[in-house]
N, CA, C and O atoms as a GROMACS GRO file, in nm:
protein
  600
    1UNK      N    1   0.350  -5.075   1.092
    1UNK     CA    2   0.367  -4.963   1.188
    1UNK      C    3   0.383  -4.832   1.104
    1UNK      O    4   0.449  -4.828   1.001
    2UNK      N    5   0.319  -4.730   1.157
    2UNK     CA    6   0.334  -4.594   1.092
    2UNK      C    7   0.369  -4.497   1.196
    2UNK      O    8   0.308  -4.498   1.303
    3UNK      N    9   0.463  -4.412   1.173
    3UNK     CA   10   0.500  -4.303   1.262
    3UNK      C   11   0.442  -4.179   1.218
    3UNK      O   12   0.493  -4.124   1.121
    4UNK      N   13   0.337  -4.126   1.277
    4UNK     CA   14   0.263  -4.005   1.233
    4UNK      C   15   0.347  -3.879   1.236
    4UNK      O   16   0.346  -3.799   1.142
    5UNK      N   17   0.424  -3.862   1.353
    5UNK     CA   18   0.495  -3.748   1.362
    5UNK      C   19   0.418  -3.623   1.362
    5UNK      O   20   0.310  -3.623   1.419
    6UNK      N   21   0.460  -3.518   1.305
    6UNK     CA   22   0.388  -3.389   1.304
    6UNK      C   23   0.273  -3.389   1.222
    6UNK      O   24   0.198  -3.292   1.228
    7UNK      N   25   0.244  -3.498   1.136
    7UNK     CA   26   0.114  -3.517   1.064
    7UNK      C   27   0.000  -3.528   1.162
    7UNK      O   28  -0.116  -3.508   1.124
    8UNK      N   29   0.028  -3.559   1.290
    8UNK     CA   30  -0.081  -3.565   1.392
    8UNK      C   31  -0.136  -3.418   1.417
    8UNK      O   32  -0.251  -3.400   1.459
    9UNK      N   33  -0.060  -3.328   1.393
    9UNK     CA   34  -0.107  -3.181   1.412
    9UNK      C   35  -0.162  -3.124   1.280
    9UNK      O   36  -0.206  -3.010   1.276
   10UNK      N   37  -0.160  -3.200   1.178
   10UNK     CA   38  -0.207  -3.150   1.042
   10UNK      C   39  -0.108  -3.080   0.965
   10UNK      O   40  -0.147  -3.000   0.880
   11UNK      N   41   0.012  -3.099   0.983
   11UNK     CA   42   0.131  -3.049   0.913
   11UNK      C   43   0.190  -3.151   0.821
   11UNK      O   44   0.238  -3.255   0.867
   12UNK      N   45   0.190  -3.123   0.689
   12UNK     CA   46   0.260  -3.215   0.599
   12UNK      C   47   0.394  -3.155   0.570
   12UNK      O   48   0.419  -3.036   0.586
   13UNK      N   49   0.487  -3.252   0.524
   13UNK     CA   50   0.619  -3.209   0.479
   13UNK      C   51   0.628  -3.136   0.345
   13UNK      O   52   0.725  -3.066   0.316
   14UNK      N   53   0.520  -3.155   0.262
   14UNK     CA   54   0.516  -3.086   0.140
   14UNK      C   55   0.373  -3.066   0.106
   14UNK      O   56   0.284  -3.116   0.174
   15UNK      N   57   0.348  -2.992  -0.004
   15UNK     CA   58   0.204  -2.960  -0.042
   15UNK      C   59   0.122  -3.078  -0.089
   15UNK      O   60   0.000  -3.077  -0.076
   16UNK      N   61   0.184  -3.175  -0.140
   16UNK     CA   62   0.112  -3.290  -0.184
   16UNK      C   63   0.059  -3.360  -0.052
   16UNK      O   64  -0.058  -3.398  -0.052
   17UNK      N   65   0.134  -3.381   0.059
   17UNK     CA   66   0.100  -3.428   0.185
   17UNK      C   67  -0.015  -3.355   0.249
   17UNK      O   68  -0.116  -3.410   0.292
   18UNK      N   69   0.009  -3.225   0.250
   18UNK     CA   70  -0.076  -3.128   0.317
   18UNK      C   71  -0.216  -3.135   0.286
   18UNK      O   72  -0.301  -3.116   0.373
   19UNK      N   73  -0.248  -3.164   0.151
   19UNK     CA   74  -0.380  -3.164   0.096
   19UNK      C   75  -0.462  -3.280   0.159
   19UNK      O   76  -0.585  -3.277   0.150
   20UNK      N   77  -0.402  -3.378   0.218
   20UNK     CA   78  -0.467  -3.483   0.288
   20UNK      C   79  -0.483  -3.472   0.444
   20UNK      O   80  -0.548  -3.553   0.510
   21UNK      N   81  -0.418  -3.366   0.494
   21UNK     CA   82  -0.424  -3.341   0.634
   21UNK      C   83  -0.511  -3.227   0.685
   21UNK      O   84  -0.529  -3.128   0.614
   22UNK      N   85  -0.561  -3.236   0.796
   22UNK     CA   86  -0.656  -3.135   0.867
   22UNK      C   87  -0.583  -3.078   0.987
   22UNK      O   88  -0.529  -3.148   1.073
   23UNK      N   89  -0.585  -2.941   0.984
   23UNK     CA   90  -0.521  -2.871   1.099
   23UNK      C   91  -0.599  -2.909   1.225
   23UNK      O   92  -0.722  -2.900   1.227
   24UNK      N   93  -0.534  -2.948   1.321
   24UNK     CA   94  -0.599  -2.978   1.455
   24UNK      C   95  -0.552  -2.896   1.569
   24UNK      O   96  -0.582  -2.930   1.684
   25UNK      N   97  -0.479  -2.789   1.546
   25UNK     CA   98  -0.420  -2.707   1.659
   25UNK      C   99  -0.454  -2.558   1.640
   25UNK      O  100  -0.486  -2.517   1.529
   26UNK      N  101  -0.451  -2.488   1.732
   26UNK     CA  102  -0.481  -2.347   1.729
   26UNK      C  103  -0.418  -2.273   1.856
   26UNK      O  104  -0.440  -2.314   1.970
   27UNK      N  105  -0.340  -2.165   1.830
   27UNK     CA  106  -0.291  -2.084   1.937
   27UNK      C  107  -0.357  -1.953   1.927
   27UNK      O  108  -0.322  -1.878   1.836
   28UNK      N  109  -0.446  -1.919   2.009
   28UNK     CA  110  -0.530  -1.807   2.002
   28UNK      C  111  -0.535  -1.733   2.138
   28UNK      O  112  -0.509  -1.792   2.243
   29UNK      N  113  -0.569  -1.603   2.133
   29UNK     CA  114  -0.579  -1.527   2.250
   29UNK      C  115  -0.690  -1.414   2.215
   29UNK      O  116  -0.764  -1.428   2.118
   30UNK      N  117  -0.696  -1.307   2.295
   30UNK     CA  118  -0.798  -1.202   2.269
   30UNK      C  119  -0.727  -1.074   2.273
   30UNK      O  120  -0.613  -1.068   2.319
   31UNK      N  121  -0.797  -0.961   2.222
   31UNK     CA  122  -0.740  -0.837   2.236
   31UNK      C  123  -0.780  -0.789   2.359
   31UNK      O  124  -0.901  -0.787   2.382
   32UNK      N  125  -0.693  -0.744   2.456
   32UNK     CA  126  -0.711  -0.688   2.582
   32UNK      C  127  -0.745  -0.534   2.590
   32UNK      O  128  -0.814  -0.484   2.679
   33UNK      N  129  -0.696  -0.476   2.500
   33UNK     CA  130  -0.702  -0.321   2.493
   33UNK      C  131  -0.701  -0.275   2.345
   33UNK      O  132  -0.640  -0.341   2.261
   34UNK      N  133  -0.766  -0.165   2.314
   34UNK     CA  134  -0.755  -0.093   2.184
   34UNK      C  135  -0.720   0.057   2.225
   34UNK      O  136  -0.776   0.123   2.313
   35UNK      N  137  -0.624   0.095   2.148
   35UNK     CA  138  -0.586   0.247   2.160
   35UNK      C  139  -0.551   0.307   2.029
   35UNK      O  140  -0.503   0.243   1.935
   36UNK      N  141  -0.577   0.434   2.027
   36UNK     CA  142  -0.547   0.504   1.894
   36UNK      C  143  -0.426   0.590   1.926
   36UNK      O  144  -0.418   0.657   2.028
   37UNK      N  145  -0.324   0.583   1.823
   37UNK     CA  146  -0.223   0.677   1.838
   37UNK      C  147  -0.203   0.767   1.710
   37UNK      O  148  -0.247   0.733   1.600
   38UNK      N  149  -0.135   0.881   1.730
   38UNK     CA  150  -0.139   0.980   1.624
   38UNK      C  151  -0.006   0.957   1.547
   38UNK      O  152   0.087   0.893   1.596
   39UNK      N  153  -0.001   1.014   1.423
   39UNK     CA  154   0.119   1.009   1.349
   39UNK      C  155   0.235   1.057   1.435
   39UNK      O  156   0.224   1.151   1.514
   40UNK      N  157   0.354   0.982   1.412
   40UNK     CA  158   0.478   1.029   1.491
   40UNK      C  159   0.487   0.958   1.626
   40UNK      O  160   0.595   0.957   1.686
   41UNK      N  161   0.389   0.904   1.673
   41UNK     CA  162   0.390   0.832   1.804
   41UNK      C  163   0.451   0.684   1.786
   41UNK      O  164   0.434   0.619   1.684
   42UNK      N  165   0.518   0.643   1.888
   42UNK     CA  166   0.583   0.519   1.880
   42UNK      C  167   0.512   0.422   1.968
   42UNK      O  168   0.430   0.453   2.055
   43UNK      N  169   0.558   0.284   1.935
   43UNK     CA  170   0.503   0.173   2.020
   43UNK      C  171   0.620   0.070   2.044
   43UNK      O  172   0.705   0.041   1.960
   44UNK      N  173   0.612   0.021   2.168
   44UNK     CA  174   0.684  -0.094   2.199
   44UNK      C  175   0.828  -0.064   2.250
   44UNK      O  176   0.875   0.050   2.250
   45UNK      N  177   0.895  -0.177   2.293
   45UNK     CA  178   1.031  -0.168   2.337
   45UNK      C  179   1.128  -0.093   2.233
   45UNK      O  180   1.120  -0.120   2.113
   46UNK      N  181   1.209  -0.010   2.275
   46UNK     CA  182   1.307   0.058   2.188
   46UNK      C  183   1.235   0.148   2.087
   46UNK      O  184   1.301   0.202   1.998
   47UNK      N  185   1.106   0.166   2.098
   47UNK     CA  186   1.024   0.254   2.019
   47UNK      C  187   1.052   0.222   1.879
   47UNK      O  188   1.091   0.310   1.802
   48UNK      N  189   1.035   0.098   1.842
   48UNK     CA  190   1.067   0.040   1.715
   48UNK      C  191   0.965   0.080   1.596
   48UNK      O  192   1.003   0.104   1.481
   49UNK      N  193   0.842   0.083   1.636
   49UNK     CA  194   0.733   0.121   1.549
   49UNK      C  195   0.700   0.278   1.571
   49UNK      O  196   0.674   0.324   1.683
   50UNK      N  197   0.704   0.350   1.459
   50UNK     CA  198   0.669   0.492   1.460
   50UNK      C  199   0.549   0.503   1.360
   50UNK      O  200   0.562   0.481   1.239
   51UNK      N  201   0.444   0.535   1.413
   51UNK     CA  202   0.320   0.547   1.324
   51UNK      C  203   0.335   0.661   1.217
   51UNK      O  204   0.382   0.769   1.251
   52UNK      N  205   0.299   0.639   1.099
   52UNK     CA  206   0.300   0.734   0.989
   52UNK      C  207   0.173   0.809   0.982
   52UNK      O  208   0.168   0.918   0.924
   53UNK      N  209   0.063   0.752   1.044
   53UNK     CA  210  -0.068   0.817   1.036
   53UNK      C  211  -0.146   0.774   1.162
   53UNK      O  212  -0.096   0.694   1.243
   54UNK      N  213  -0.269   0.827   1.178
   54UNK     CA  214  -0.336   0.782   1.296
   54UNK      C  215  -0.351   0.622   1.271
   54UNK      O  216  -0.378   0.570   1.163
   55UNK      N  217  -0.327   0.560   1.388
   55UNK     CA  218  -0.331   0.414   1.390
   55UNK      C  219  -0.406   0.354   1.510
   55UNK      O  220  -0.386   0.388   1.626
   56UNK      N  221  -0.492   0.266   1.472
   56UNK     CA  222  -0.560   0.176   1.581
   56UNK      C  223  -0.481   0.060   1.623
   56UNK      O  224  -0.453  -0.028   1.541
   57UNK      N  225  -0.440   0.053   1.750
   57UNK     CA  226  -0.358  -0.054   1.798
   57UNK      C  227  -0.438  -0.149   1.890
   57UNK      O  228  -0.518  -0.102   1.971
   58UNK      N  229  -0.418  -0.278   1.880
   58UNK     CA  230  -0.484  -0.378   1.959
   58UNK      C  231  -0.365  -0.434   2.041
   58UNK      O  232  -0.257  -0.459   1.987
   59UNK      N  233  -0.388  -0.451   2.169
   59UNK     CA  234  -0.275  -0.512   2.262
   59UNK      C  235  -0.324  -0.659   2.281
   59UNK      O  236  -0.440  -0.683   2.313
   60UNK      N  237  -0.239  -0.748   2.263
   60UNK     CA  238  -0.268  -0.886   2.283
   60UNK      C  239  -0.184  -0.943   2.398
   60UNK      O  240  -0.065  -0.912   2.399
   61UNK      N  241  -0.229  -1.018   2.490
   61UNK     CA  242  -0.144  -1.065   2.604
   61UNK      C  243  -0.063  -1.190   2.573
   61UNK      O  244  -0.080  -1.294   2.636
   62UNK      N  245   0.024  -1.180   2.475
   62UNK     CA  246   0.114  -1.295   2.428
   62UNK      C  247   0.243  -1.228   2.399
   62UNK      O  248   0.244  -1.127   2.328
   63UNK      N  249   0.352  -1.277   2.449
   63UNK     CA  250   0.477  -1.230   2.423
   63UNK      C  251   0.587  -1.345   2.423
   63UNK      O  252   0.553  -1.463   2.425
   64UNK      N  253   0.715  -1.307   2.421
   64UNK     CA  254   0.819  -1.399   2.407
   64UNK      C  255   0.819  -1.488   2.518
   64UNK      O  256   0.866  -1.600   2.496
   65UNK      N  257   0.778  -1.464   2.632
   65UNK     CA  258   0.775  -1.554   2.746
   65UNK      C  259   0.675  -1.668   2.735
   65UNK      O  260   0.675  -1.766   2.809
   66UNK      N  261   0.582  -1.645   2.626
   66UNK     CA  262   0.487  -1.748   2.601
   66UNK      C  263   0.532  -1.831   2.473
   66UNK      O  264   0.462  -1.922   2.428
   67UNK      N  265   0.640  -1.797   2.425
   67UNK     CA  266   0.704  -1.874   2.305
   67UNK      C  267   0.679  -1.801   2.173
   67UNK      O  268   0.712  -1.857   2.069
   68UNK      N  269   0.622  -1.680   2.171
   68UNK     CA  270   0.609  -1.605   2.048
   68UNK      C  271   0.749  -1.533   2.013
   68UNK      O  272   0.786  -1.427   2.065
   69UNK      N  273   0.814  -1.602   1.924
   69UNK     CA  274   0.955  -1.554   1.897
   69UNK      C  275   0.967  -1.392   1.871
   69UNK      O  276   0.883  -1.332   1.802
   70UNK      N  277   1.068  -1.334   1.926
   70UNK     CA  278   1.082  -1.191   1.917
   70UNK      C  279   1.110  -1.151   1.769
   70UNK      O  280   1.086  -1.037   1.730
   71UNK      N  281   1.163  -1.250   1.685
   71UNK     CA  282   1.194  -1.218   1.545
   71UNK      C  283   1.063  -1.196   1.459
   71UNK      O  284   1.070  -1.146   1.347
   72UNK      N  285   0.945  -1.236   1.515
   72UNK     CA  286   0.814  -1.219   1.449
   72UNK      C  287   0.758  -1.088   1.448
   72UNK      O  288   0.661  -1.060   1.378
   73UNK      N  289   0.826  -0.991   1.534
   73UNK     CA  290   0.770  -0.850   1.550
   73UNK      C  291   0.812  -0.769   1.432
   73UNK      O  292   0.876  -0.815   1.339
   74UNK      N  293   0.772  -0.645   1.441
   74UNK     CA  294   0.805  -0.544   1.356
   74UNK      C  295   0.756  -0.573   1.211
   74UNK      O  296   0.830  -0.556   1.113
   75UNK      N  297   0.623  -0.618   1.201
   75UNK     CA  298   0.551  -0.641   1.084
   75UNK      C  299   0.591  -0.747   0.998
   75UNK      O  300   0.562  -0.749   0.879
   76UNK      N  301   0.672  -0.854   1.068
   76UNK     CA  302   0.704  -0.984   0.996
   76UNK      C  303   0.608  -1.084   1.001
   76UNK      O  304   0.603  -1.172   0.916
   77UNK      N  305   0.518  -1.076   1.110
   77UNK     CA  306   0.418  -1.185   1.106
   77UNK      C  307   0.285  -1.108   1.123
   77UNK      O  308   0.281  -1.006   1.192
   78UNK      N  309   0.175  -1.156   1.061
   78UNK     CA  310   0.042  -1.114   1.078
   78UNK      C  311  -0.038  -1.221   1.155
   78UNK      O  312  -0.012  -1.341   1.143
   79UNK      N  313  -0.133  -1.176   1.231
   79UNK     CA  314  -0.223  -1.256   1.308
   79UNK      C  315  -0.365  -1.233   1.247
   79UNK      O  316  -0.393  -1.135   1.179
   80UNK      N  317  -0.449  -1.330   1.278
   80UNK     CA  318  -0.583  -1.326   1.217
   80UNK      C  319  -0.689  -1.282   1.310
   80UNK      O  320  -0.710  -1.347   1.412
   81UNK      N  321  -0.762  -1.168   1.281
   81UNK     CA  322  -0.860  -1.105   1.360
   81UNK      C  323  -0.986  -1.077   1.281
   81UNK      O  324  -0.986  -0.998   1.187
   82UNK      N  325  -1.089  -1.141   1.318
   82UNK     CA  326  -1.230  -1.113   1.263
   82UNK      C  327  -1.221  -1.122   1.108
   82UNK      O  328  -1.284  -1.039   1.042
   83UNK      N  329  -1.150  -1.214   1.048
   83UNK     CA  330  -1.155  -1.240   0.915
   83UNK      C  331  -1.049  -1.167   0.824
   83UNK      O  332  -1.054  -1.171   0.701
   84UNK      N  333  -0.942  -1.095   0.902
   84UNK     CA  334  -0.846  -1.021   0.842
   84UNK      C  335  -0.718  -1.039   0.910
   84UNK      O  336  -0.715  -1.087   1.023
   85UNK      N  337  -0.608  -1.001   0.843
   85UNK     CA  338  -0.477  -1.028   0.890
   85UNK      C  339  -0.424  -0.892   0.928
   85UNK      O  340  -0.425  -0.796   0.852
   86UNK      N  341  -0.374  -0.892   1.061
   86UNK     CA  342  -0.319  -0.770   1.133
   86UNK      C  343  -0.167  -0.791   1.158
   86UNK      O  344  -0.125  -0.896   1.206
   87UNK      N  345  -0.090  -0.693   1.125
   87UNK     CA  346   0.067  -0.713   1.151
   87UNK      C  347   0.089  -0.688   1.295
   87UNK      O  348   0.021  -0.609   1.360
   88UNK      N  349   0.192  -0.761   1.344
   88UNK     CA  350   0.237  -0.725   1.482
   88UNK      C  351   0.332  -0.618   1.462
   88UNK      O  352   0.426  -0.631   1.383
   89UNK      N  353   0.314  -0.510   1.530
   89UNK     CA  354   0.398  -0.390   1.523
   89UNK      C  355   0.488  -0.361   1.640
   89UNK      O  356   0.453  -0.382   1.756
   90UNK      N  357   0.606  -0.314   1.607
   90UNK     CA  358   0.701  -0.293   1.712
   90UNK      C  359   0.764  -0.420   1.764
   90UNK      O  360   0.730  -0.528   1.714
   91UNK      N  361   0.850  -0.415   1.857
   91UNK     CA  362   0.905  -0.526   1.923
   91UNK      C  363   0.798  -0.604   2.001
   91UNK      O  364   0.708  -0.547   2.063
   92UNK      N  365   0.813  -0.748   1.993
   92UNK     CA  366   0.735  -0.825   2.088
   92UNK      C  367   0.791  -0.823   2.226
   92UNK      O  368   0.909  -0.849   2.249
   93UNK      N  369   0.704  -0.792   2.319
   93UNK     CA  370   0.742  -0.770   2.457
   93UNK      C  371   0.738  -0.911   2.539
   93UNK      O  372   0.689  -1.010   2.484
   94UNK      N  373   0.783  -0.918   2.655
   94UNK     CA  374   0.768  -1.042   2.727
   94UNK      C  375   0.626  -1.094   2.745
   94UNK      O  376   0.607  -1.215   2.732
   95UNK      N  377   0.530  -1.019   2.773
   95UNK     CA  378   0.406  -1.063   2.798
   95UNK      C  379   0.293  -1.013   2.709
   95UNK      O  380   0.175  -1.041   2.731
   96UNK      N  381   0.336  -0.936   2.606
   96UNK     CA  382   0.242  -0.881   2.520
   96UNK      C  383   0.298  -0.841   2.389
   96UNK      O  384   0.419  -0.836   2.372
   97UNK      N  385   0.212  -0.812   2.296
   97UNK     CA  386   0.258  -0.745   2.164
   97UNK      C  387   0.136  -0.654   2.120
   97UNK      O  388   0.025  -0.655   2.174
   98UNK      N  389   0.173  -0.576   2.014
   98UNK     CA  390   0.070  -0.498   1.963
   98UNK      C  391   0.048  -0.517   1.817
   98UNK      O  392   0.142  -0.536   1.740
   99UNK      N  393  -0.080  -0.513   1.779
   99UNK     CA  394  -0.118  -0.533   1.637
   99UNK      C  395  -0.190  -0.405   1.579
   99UNK      O  396  -0.260  -0.326   1.642
  100UNK      N  397  -0.158  -0.402   1.451
  100UNK     CA  398  -0.226  -0.276   1.376
  100UNK      C  399  -0.364  -0.313   1.335
  100UNK      O  400  -0.375  -0.386   1.236
  101UNK      N  401  -0.471  -0.273   1.398
  101UNK     CA  402  -0.614  -0.310   1.354
  101UNK      C  403  -0.682  -0.187   1.299
  101UNK      O  404  -0.804  -0.174   1.305
  102UNK      N  405  -0.603  -0.095   1.245
  102UNK     CA  406  -0.659   0.024   1.176
  102UNK      C  407  -0.774   0.004   1.080
  102UNK      O  408  -0.869   0.082   1.076
  103UNK      N  409  -0.761  -0.104   1.001
  103UNK     CA  410  -0.858  -0.148   0.896
  103UNK      C  411  -0.947  -0.263   0.924
  103UNK      O  412  -1.004  -0.328   0.836
  104UNK      N  413  -0.957  -0.286   1.052
  104UNK     CA  414  -1.036  -0.394   1.091
  104UNK      C  415  -1.131  -0.358   1.204
  104UNK      O  416  -1.094  -0.293   1.302
  105UNK      N  417  -1.264  -0.405   1.187
  105UNK     CA  418  -1.355  -0.377   1.303
  105UNK      C  419  -1.317  -0.471   1.411
  105UNK      O  420  -1.339  -0.591   1.399
  106UNK      N  421  -1.264  -0.421   1.512
  106UNK     CA  422  -1.209  -0.509   1.627
  106UNK      C  423  -1.229  -0.438   1.759
  106UNK      O  424  -1.230  -0.315   1.761
  107UNK      N  425  -1.246  -0.509   1.869
  107UNK     CA  426  -1.278  -0.446   2.001
  107UNK      C  427  -1.206  -0.545   2.096
  107UNK      O  428  -1.174  -0.660   2.065
  108UNK      N  429  -1.186  -0.485   2.221
  108UNK     CA  430  -1.133  -0.568   2.339
  108UNK      C  431  -1.236  -0.697   2.353
  108UNK      O  432  -1.358  -0.685   2.353
  109UNK      N  433  -1.169  -0.815   2.364
  109UNK     CA  434  -1.232  -0.937   2.383
  109UNK      C  435  -1.247  -1.017   2.244
  109UNK      O  436  -1.280  -1.136   2.244
  110UNK      N  437  -1.224  -0.953   2.141
  110UNK     CA  438  -1.219  -1.022   2.017
  110UNK      C  439  -1.109  -1.131   2.013
  110UNK      O  440  -1.007  -1.115   2.081
  111UNK      N  441  -1.125  -1.242   1.935
  111UNK     CA  442  -1.024  -1.353   1.924
  111UNK      C  443  -0.925  -1.313   1.825
  111UNK      O  444  -0.953  -1.254   1.721
  112UNK      N  445  -0.804  -1.348   1.862
  112UNK     CA  446  -0.685  -1.334   1.767
  112UNK      C  447  -0.617  -1.468   1.759
  112UNK      O  448  -0.581  -1.530   1.858
  113UNK      N  449  -0.600  -1.510   1.633
  113UNK     CA  450  -0.535  -1.649   1.608
  113UNK      C  451  -0.382  -1.610   1.559
  113UNK      O  452  -0.351  -1.549   1.457
  114UNK      N  453  -0.300  -1.661   1.657
  114UNK     CA  454  -0.152  -1.652   1.628
  114UNK      C  455  -0.126  -1.755   1.512
  114UNK      O  456  -0.081  -1.715   1.404
  115UNK      N  457  -0.154  -1.878   1.534
  115UNK     CA  458  -0.141  -1.993   1.444
  115UNK      C  459  -0.264  -2.084   1.453
  115UNK      O  460  -0.324  -2.103   1.559
  116UNK      N  461  -0.298  -2.139   1.336
  116UNK     CA  462  -0.408  -2.242   1.347
  116UNK      C  463  -0.443  -2.255   1.195
  116UNK      O  464  -0.358  -2.227   1.111
  117UNK      N  465  -0.567  -2.297   1.161
  117UNK     CA  466  -0.612  -2.320   1.029
  117UNK      C  467  -0.609  -2.186   0.946
  117UNK      O  468  -0.582  -2.182   0.826
  118UNK      N  469  -0.639  -2.083   1.018
  118UNK     CA  470  -0.648  -1.951   0.938
  118UNK      C  471  -0.508  -1.885   0.914
  118UNK      O  472  -0.493  -1.793   0.834
  119UNK      N  473  -0.406  -1.938   0.986
  119UNK     CA  474  -0.283  -1.880   0.991
  119UNK      C  475  -0.185  -1.990   1.026
  119UNK      O  476  -0.153  -2.011   1.143
  120UNK      N  477  -0.134  -2.064   0.921
  120UNK     CA  478  -0.058  -2.193   0.948
  120UNK      C  479   0.068  -2.167   1.031
  120UNK      O  480   0.141  -2.069   1.014
  121UNK      N  481   0.088  -2.269   1.127
  121UNK     CA  482   0.227  -2.264   1.199
  121UNK      C  483   0.340  -2.269   1.101
  121UNK      O  484   0.444  -2.210   1.131
  122UNK      N  485   0.330  -2.332   0.986
  122UNK     CA  486   0.430  -2.336   0.890
  122UNK      C  487   0.472  -2.196   0.843
  122UNK      O  488   0.586  -2.170   0.803
  123UNK      N  489   0.376  -2.109   0.849
  123UNK     CA  490   0.418  -1.966   0.801
  123UNK      C  491   0.502  -1.900   0.893
  123UNK      O  492   0.590  -1.825   0.851
  124UNK      N  493   0.484  -1.919   1.020
  124UNK     CA  494   0.582  -1.874   1.140
  124UNK      C  495   0.712  -1.940   1.118
  124UNK      O  496   0.815  -1.875   1.127
  125UNK      N  497   0.714  -2.066   1.091
  125UNK     CA  498   0.841  -2.143   1.071
  125UNK      C  499   0.911  -2.091   0.958
  125UNK      O  500   1.031  -2.066   0.966
  126UNK      N  501   0.842  -2.071   0.848
  126UNK     CA  502   0.914  -2.003   0.724
  126UNK      C  503   0.982  -1.882   0.754
  126UNK      O  504   1.099  -1.863   0.721
  127UNK      N  505   0.907  -1.792   0.822
  127UNK     CA  506   0.960  -1.659   0.860
  127UNK      C  507   1.090  -1.664   0.941
  127UNK      O  508   1.185  -1.588   0.922
  128UNK      N  509   1.083  -1.762   1.035
  128UNK     CA  510   1.199  -1.784   1.126
  128UNK      C  511   1.308  -1.887   1.071
  128UNK      O  512   1.403  -1.921   1.141
  129UNK      N  513   1.289  -1.931   0.952
  129UNK     CA  514   1.381  -2.023   0.888
  129UNK      C  515   1.394  -2.148   0.978
  129UNK      O  516   1.506  -2.191   1.006
  130UNK      N  517   1.285  -2.203   1.022
  130UNK     CA  518   1.294  -2.324   1.098
  130UNK      C  519   1.178  -2.420   1.063
  130UNK      O  520   1.118  -2.408   0.957
  131UNK      N  521   1.150  -2.508   1.147
  131UNK     CA  522   1.041  -2.607   1.105
  131UNK      C  523   0.923  -2.602   1.206
  131UNK      O  524   0.946  -2.564   1.321
  132UNK      N  525   0.807  -2.636   1.171
  132UNK     CA  526   0.694  -2.624   1.265
  132UNK      C  527   0.717  -2.694   1.399
  132UNK      O  528   0.664  -2.647   1.499
  133UNK      N  529   0.792  -2.804   1.406
  133UNK     CA  530   0.821  -2.862   1.525
  133UNK      C  531   0.882  -2.765   1.630
  133UNK      O  532   0.854  -2.776   1.750
  134UNK      N  533   0.965  -2.672   1.584
  134UNK     CA  534   1.031  -2.586   1.668
  134UNK      C  535   0.919  -2.486   1.723
  134UNK      O  536   0.927  -2.448   1.840
  135UNK      N  537   0.826  -2.446   1.649
  135UNK     CA  538   0.727  -2.356   1.689
  135UNK      C  539   0.647  -2.414   1.798
  135UNK      O  540   0.621  -2.351   1.901
  136UNK      N  541   0.608  -2.536   1.776
  136UNK     CA  542   0.523  -2.609   1.876
  136UNK      C  543   0.609  -2.636   2.009
  136UNK      O  544   0.556  -2.624   2.120
  137UNK      N  545   0.726  -2.667   1.995
  137UNK     CA  546   0.799  -2.705   2.121
  137UNK      C  547   0.844  -2.576   2.196
  137UNK      O  548   0.888  -2.585   2.311
  138UNK      N  549   0.834  -2.460   2.136
  138UNK     CA  550   0.875  -2.329   2.198
  138UNK      C  551   0.774  -2.277   2.285
  138UNK      O  552   0.798  -2.190   2.369
  139UNK      N  553   0.648  -2.335   2.262
  139UNK     CA  554   0.533  -2.274   2.352
  139UNK      C  555   0.558  -2.304   2.500
  139UNK      O  556   0.596  -2.414   2.539
  140UNK      N  557   0.534  -2.194   2.581
  140UNK     CA  558   0.556  -2.201   2.720
  140UNK      C  559   0.460  -2.298   2.788
  140UNK      O  560   0.354  -2.327   2.733
  141UNK      N  561   0.497  -2.352   2.911
  141UNK     CA  562   0.408  -2.427   2.987
  141UNK      C  563   0.299  -2.340   3.039
  141UNK      O  564   0.191  -2.394   3.065
  142UNK      N  565   0.313  -2.210   3.059
  142UNK     CA  566   0.217  -2.133   3.116
  142UNK      C  567   0.091  -2.104   3.036
  142UNK      O  568  -0.010  -2.049   3.081
  143UNK      N  569   0.110  -2.149   2.905
  143UNK     CA  570  -0.010  -2.133   2.814
  143UNK      C  571  -0.122  -2.235   2.850
  143UNK      O  572  -0.093  -2.351   2.878
  144UNK      N  573  -0.237  -2.195   2.850
  144UNK     CA  574  -0.347  -2.298   2.880
  144UNK      C  575  -0.367  -2.386   2.757
  144UNK      O  576  -0.373  -2.338   2.644
  145UNK      N  577  -0.377  -2.522   2.784
  145UNK     CA  578  -0.407  -2.617   2.669
  145UNK      C  579  -0.539  -2.663   2.695
  145UNK      O  580  -0.577  -2.698   2.807
  146UNK      N  581  -0.614  -2.664   2.587
  146UNK     CA  582  -0.764  -2.723   2.584
  146UNK      C  583  -0.752  -2.830   2.482
  146UNK      O  584  -0.703  -2.808   2.371
  147UNK      N  585  -0.797  -2.946   2.522
  147UNK     CA  586  -0.804  -3.068   2.425
  147UNK      C  587  -0.948  -3.092   2.395
  147UNK      O  588  -1.034  -3.082   2.483
  148UNK      N  589  -0.975  -3.122   2.273
  148UNK     CA  590  -1.100  -3.170   2.241
  148UNK      C  591  -1.100  -3.310   2.174
  148UNK      O  592  -1.010  -3.346   2.098
  149UNK      N  593  -1.200  -3.382   2.206
  149UNK     CA  594  -1.212  -3.520   2.147
  149UNK      C  595  -1.334  -3.528   2.069
  149UNK      O  596  -1.436  -3.467   2.101
  150UNK      N  597  -1.324  -3.608   1.960
  150UNK     CA  598  -1.441  -3.620   1.870
  150UNK      C  599  -1.479  -3.771   1.878
  150UNK      O  600  -1.574  -3.814   1.813
   0.00000   0.00000   0.00000
């Protein structure tokens, strides 16, 4: 008997194990809006992010009610957009958050990977000083799940 545990998701407990595993999960969304703000303008709850220069902002419809931990905001986590990493700026809101896409060719409708092969869940866990299990079990029921079989 073998208990696969988190290995079923492609998560190893160390780098040696990880090399034999394939990531089989992805938490993704899309950019719903793109806005430009000027230097000195602020973004999000409590006006935590203040732009130092003209900034292109992408709004994504994922927030702490979906399981995206509020401690990942304010440039602690980057998400994957069109081959580049974009930091979450400002505080994460209940149903959305904002990302800085100033240096990325991106538009409304483009895919954003919160975690997956391009952006490992272990990265989020490390930022939050926890384990990937907690990341997975924190995801809200309201998130759509899609399963693929090979």
